[in-house]
C-alpha positions, 0 to 999 in steps of 0.5 A: 330099396332106393334103386327099386323106387328110382326104377319105378319112377322111370316107367313111362306110359305108352301114351306119352308120345300120343296127342291127347284130345279132351272132348267133354260130354255136353248139355243142351244149352238151348234148353238149360237156361235161366228160367222163371217159375213160381217155385219159391212161392210154392214152397214158401221160400220167397226171402230165403237163400236156397242151397240145392242138392241131391239126395243121393249125395247129401243123404248117403251115410258117408255125408252124415257129418257134412249135412250136420256141419253145414246145416248148423252153420247156415244163417237163419235165412238159408235153407238146403233144398234136397231133391230126389228124396224117398219118403224114408229119407224125408224123416228126421232131417234138420228144420232148415232142410226141405226134402223133395221127391224125384224130378223126372220132368226136364222143365221142372228140373231147370226151374229147380236149378234156376230157383236156387242161389247155389247148387252144392254137390258133395260128390266123392265119385264122379266121372264128370258130373253133368248136374253141375253143368246143368245148374250153371247153364241155368245161371246158378253157381256151383260148389263141388268137391274137388275129386275126379272129374267134378273139379273140371266142371267149375272154373273157380270164378263163378263156380268153386271146388273144395277139398273132398270131404271138407265140410267147412270149406264146402260151407264157406264156399256156399257162404261166399256165393251168398256174399257175392250174390248169385246175380253177379255170377249168373252170366259168367256161369252161363258163358262158362258152360256155353264155351266148354260144355255145349253139346252141339259144339262138342258133337262137332268136335267129334266130327272134326276129329273123325275127319282128320283121321 
């Protein structure tokens, strides 16, 4: 058996001698920018610490325990705003959860990102997760699960990744952002996205790669 295992360890991919280049999908950093709005006043959240999330992640059955743990652990001045909710999903949620419907307008979406103090993404299956990138482009720190491509969207300085499924780590990182203060992280979030995920810069990388072949 040990000989078989040793043999398997020696198997090498045929890509091992190849030059691997990563070009990320990008977002429009000229559009997704910190944006002022009256959304806090509209929803009565002027003095609240706002955690933003999406219904397809937070309200899926697999995240039921995460939702319960996080909402019970939030301070009284904090609220979880969940966008993309159906009417059925809006029923029976904790008092510190504000469920909102779908947002199809890009301007409204960037206002929502900008309104939040932190974007919390409890995704377990992502190729990259551009919602994380869009939120940071709007100056809002992100806390995301550390699985698949999602962990590459944060630098663990202005946005943070935690072990997938670990609700306690997720909550602690959200509260870490609260203690630091969004304003101290906003510039770094925007710079991180502009450097790594600006769509126009990444388009040029494709052209440059094509021209070298």
